[in-house]
BAROFI-993912 format. One line per 3 residues: their letters; for each residue x, y, z of N, C-alpha, C. Coordinates in nm, 4 decimals. Layout:
! residues N
A> X Y Z X Y Z X Y Z | ...
This chain:
! residues 72
MTT> 0.4423 -0.1083 -0.8810 0.4271 -0.0476 -0.7533 0.3095 -0.1103 -0.6753 | 0.3424 -0.1497 -0.5543 0.2542 -0.2183 -0.4771 0.1835 -0.1082 -0.3630 | 0.0659 -0.1135 -0.3581 0.0002 -0.0227 -0.2723 -0.0528 -0.1011 -0.1508
YQA> -0.0295 -0.0470 -0.0276 -0.0926 -0.1228 0.0920 -0.1889 -0.0429 0.1572 | -0.2823 -0.1104 0.2188 -0.3861 -0.0373 0.3015 -0.3406 -0.0410 0.4553 | -0.3357 0.0818 0.5031 -0.3052 0.0979 0.6409 -0.4344 0.1098 0.7278
IFE> -0.4331 0.0444 0.8433 -0.5503 0.0634 0.9451 -0.5001 0.1537 1.0443 | -0.6003 0.2448 1.0931 -0.5623 0.3359 1.1934 -0.6664 0.3153 1.3047 | -0.6276 0.3300 1.4132 -0.7208 0.3224 1.5460 -0.6761 0.4281 1.6429
RAN> -0.7750 0.4648 1.7253 -0.7569 0.5558 1.8360 -0.7190 0.4807 1.9640 | -0.6058 0.5175 2.0195 -0.5630 0.4610 2.1477 -0.6450 0.5290 2.2729 | -0.6484 0.4468 2.3853 -0.7077 0.5048 2.5040 -0.6643 0.6437 2.5530
DGT> -0.5496 0.6845 2.5219 -0.4859 0.8012 2.5400 -0.5282 0.9083 2.4372 | -0.6045 0.8847 2.3422 -0.6304 0.9832 2.2338 -0.5460 0.9769 2.1008 | -0.4258 0.9316 2.1264 -0.3384 0.9237 1.9984 -0.3982 0.8255 1.9013
IWG> -0.3365 0.8328 1.7746 -0.3816 0.7489 1.6716 -0.2573 0.6676 1.6433 | -0.2777 0.5485 1.6116 -0.1798 0.4565 1.5777 -0.2133 0.3672 1.4655 | -0.1330 0.3293 1.3578 -0.1743 0.2730 1.2630 -0.0631 0.1560 1.2263
YIP> -0.1148 0.0680 1.1419 -0.0377 -0.0507 1.0863 -0.0671 -0.0887 0.9586 | 0.0209 -0.1773 0.9115 0.0117 -0.2423 0.7603 -0.0003 -0.3843 0.7883 | -0.1200 -0.4535 0.7747 -0.1354 -0.5804 0.8026 -0.0310 -0.6893 0.7227
EVP> -0.0092 -0.6555 0.6113 0.0773 -0.7341 0.5209 0.2235 -0.7239 0.5508 | 0.2749 -0.6191 0.6291 0.3976 -0.5960 0.6533 0.4233 -0.5820 0.8045 | 0.4477 -0.6916 0.8727 0.4847 -0.7152 1.0152 0.5888 -0.6151 1.0577
GVT> 0.5569 -0.5446 1.1623 0.6517 -0.4308 1.2066 0.6485 -0.3056 1.1711 | 0.5662 -0.2810 1.0629 0.5481 -0.1421 1.0116 0.4248 -0.0731 1.0906 | 0.4619 0.0040 1.1796 0.3565 0.0878 1.2656 0.3941 0.2328 1.2572
GSG> 0.2953 0.3073 1.3085 0.3243 0.4462 1.3296 0.2122 0.5065 1.4195 | 0.2556 0.6296 1.4736 0.1367 0.6896 1.5610 0.1628 0.8311 1.5641 | 0.0664 0.8993 1.6079 0.0691 1.0475 1.6100 -0.0476 1.0925 1.6727
DTL> -0.0400 1.2353 1.7078 -0.1475 1.3001 1.7809 -0.2534 1.3192 1.6862 | -0.2476 1.3176 1.5514 -0.3439 1.3314 1.4574 -0.3345 1.2384 1.3521 | -0.4570 1.2212 1.2700 -0.4394 1.1185 1.1546 -0.3334 1.1521 1.0631
DEA> -0.3087 1.2668 1.0322 -0.1943 1.3109 0.9247 -0.0618 1.2676 0.9944 | -0.0542 1.2967 1.1180 0.0911 1.2568 1.1779 0.0991 1.1033 1.1722 | -0.0054 1.0350 1.2120 -0.0004 0.8869 1.2245 0.0251 0.8401 1.0546
KAS> -0.0508 0.8945 0.9807 -0.0221 0.8446 0.8355 0.1213 0.8734 0.7853 | 0.1769 0.9912 0.8282 0.3177 1.0106 0.7889 0.4223 0.9180 0.8695 | 0.3749 0.8860 0.9917 0.4517 0.7785 1.0766 0.4644 0.6681 1.0000
VTD> 0.3488 0.5992 0.9659 0.3357 0.4609 0.8958 0.4095 0.4798 0.7598 | 0.3906 0.5927 0.7001 0.4554 0.6037 0.5435 0.6170 0.5960 0.5653 | 0.6538 0.6719 0.6679 0.8117 0.6606 0.7069 0.8514 0.5073 0.7472
GLR> 0.7708 0.4522 0.8173 0.8067 0.3172 0.8678 0.8129 0.2223 0.7487 | 0.7110 0.2313 0.6594 0.7031 0.1422 0.5464 0.8251 0.1755 0.4572 | 0.8639 0.2850 0.4294 0.9778 0.3361 0.3447 1.0993 0.2695 0.4028
LWL> 1.1213 0.2876 0.5371 1.2479 0.2310 0.5911 1.2428 0.0705 0.5930 | 1.1339 0.0084 0.6127 1.1210 -0.1410 0.6080 1.1452 -0.1785 0.4739 | 1.1069 -0.1192 0.3572 1.1418 -0.1400 0.2227 1.2754 -0.1239 0.1909
EEA> 1.3400 -0.0242 0.2402 1.4937 0.0045 0.2300 1.5711 -0.1199 0.2651 | 1.5375 -0.1444 0.3796 1.6153 -0.2659 0.4423 1.5847 -0.4098 0.3864 | 1.4635 -0.4171 0.3405 1.4262 -0.5414 0.2964 1.5078 -0.5783 0.1375
RKD> 1.5039 -0.4590 0.0567 1.5639 -0.4494 -0.0495 1.7297 -0.4761 -0.0282 | 1.7834 -0.4145 0.0723 1.9428 -0.4314 0.0936 1.9507 -0.5920 0.1374 | 1.8549 -0.6428 0.2185 1.8813 -0.7804 0.2651 1.8202 -0.8963 0.1869
GTE> 1.7516 -0.8389 0.0873 1.6959 -0.9547 -0.0126 1.5800 -1.0192 0.0463 | 1.5098 -0.9525 0.1340 1.3990 -0.9933 0.1984 1.2818 -0.9708 0.1099 | 1.1732 -1.0870 0.0810 1.0894 -1.0678 -0.0097 0.9923 -0.9624 0.0399
IPP> 0.9333 -0.8879 -0.0716 0.8478 -0.7750 -0.0479 0.7008 -0.8276 -0.0457 | 0.6344 -0.8305 0.0651 0.5015 -0.8945 0.0626 0.3945 -0.8369 -0.0318 | 0.3267 -0.9164 -0.0928 0.2231 -0.8628 -0.2035 0.1194 -0.8144 -0.1379
QAT> 0.0356 -0.7093 -0.1893 -0.0694 -0.6497 -0.1417 -0.1833 -0.7632 -0.1221 | -0.2494 -0.7451 -0.0026 -0.3591 -0.8580 0.0288 -0.5007 -0.7874 0.0480 | -0.4801 -0.6676 0.1327 -0.6021 -0.5981 0.1369 -0.6509 -0.5180 0.0128
IGS> -0.7680 -0.5372 -0.0383 -0.8079 -0.4761 -0.1509 -0.9069 -0.3615 -0.1372 | -0.9476 -0.3338 -0.0081 -1.0256 -0.2245 0.0174 -1.0915 -0.2184 0.1443 | -1.1366 -0.1075 0.1819 -1.2321 -0.1054 0.3305 -1.3339 -0.0223 0.2951
FEI> -1.4166 -0.0166 0.3968 -1.5580 0.0778 0.4077 -1.5946 0.0881 0.5316 | -1.6664 0.1881 0.5469 -1.7164 0.2275 0.6844 -1.8468 0.1726 0.7082 | -1.8883 0.1013 0.8214 -2.0222 0.0474 0.8451 -2.0529 0.1116 0.9713
SAA> -2.1744 0.1794 0.9662 -2.2434 0.2358 1.0890 -2.3105 0.1292 1.1620 | -2.2967 0.1317 1.2993 -2.3615 0.0518 1.3977 -2.4841 0.1323 1.4313 | -2.5879 0.1074 1.4154 -2.7164 0.1735 1.4504 -2.7580 0.1184 1.5943
């Protein structure tokens, strides 16, 4: 099983959007982080279903981790 890292950012309107760098086109958004996570998860599930049907290569995991850095 491949595990991807999703990136989440806050938009100017306050909503949260996310994407998976290794899988172009997989994005999601929501009013909360939990909603955005669920949206990205659904997007990835749908993308993988279509890729398997079409024989599209599943991208390997490239992101190996993340961490927070505080700017003082």
